[in-house]
Steps between C-alpha positions, in 0.01 A plus 500: 500500500518823699595526866204483740384816671621548861154395622502177297860430605401540867206262459720243325757528779227444760356205311841334472555553873171321569630198308807479728464212752657715775234769450221243475602357840501836681176656626673837535640500147169386354312768694737764361409399143128423529250787501275509810200429271680224306288224343608194303333238287737206518561218256222299663247781458490589869465868598737594781581823684831637621490338844410153371776511237762607754381233743498225236849583373665540839328232710715232660517214253367710212571321174781649298409560137857425399691736279269729305617629166332790325489565129334736250458772763342811355362811661278793419464818700123549508526833684771663717418281802391171337701240306372179340746211461450175311743209503528124519652287775621143515565295812550125505332464162197713594457803274273798563405817318507783754355849517580756770394854582751713692393825672722782615447582868675730746723204585585419136366254244277226647332201339128575498358205302635176358350218295662175387354266240665161444566388144647196331546613141485846350592496132378859454728617781820404320498815288 
C-alpha cells in the first residue's frame, strides 16, 4: 500500500485527534478541528451541528465513550481541498462504520461532515 498524500495524512491525523479523550473533553480543541459549517449524523441517526456536538461532548457529566479504537482507516483526496475518510471504530463492544469529509480552510484541515452507522457483523468487510 502506498503512503497517503499529505492531504489524506492531515485528515487522518485530525480524525485520530478527535478520537482522543482529551480532545473530546475540550471545547477549544474541538472547535479547532470542526469546520464552522460542520454537520454530523450520529449512530442514533440524529443530525447535529458543530455547536451541539461541542456542547454534548464537553458538558459537565457528559458520558465518556470509553476508549475508542479505529481500524481500516482509508482516505481519498477528492480534490485539493477535500478528503474523504472511511474507517471503523469500536468502543465498549459497540462498532460503527464511519465516513468523514475534511475541508482545507485558511486555518488548516477541518472536519466538515461525519456519519456513523452502527454494525454488529460485517462479513464483507473482512477483506
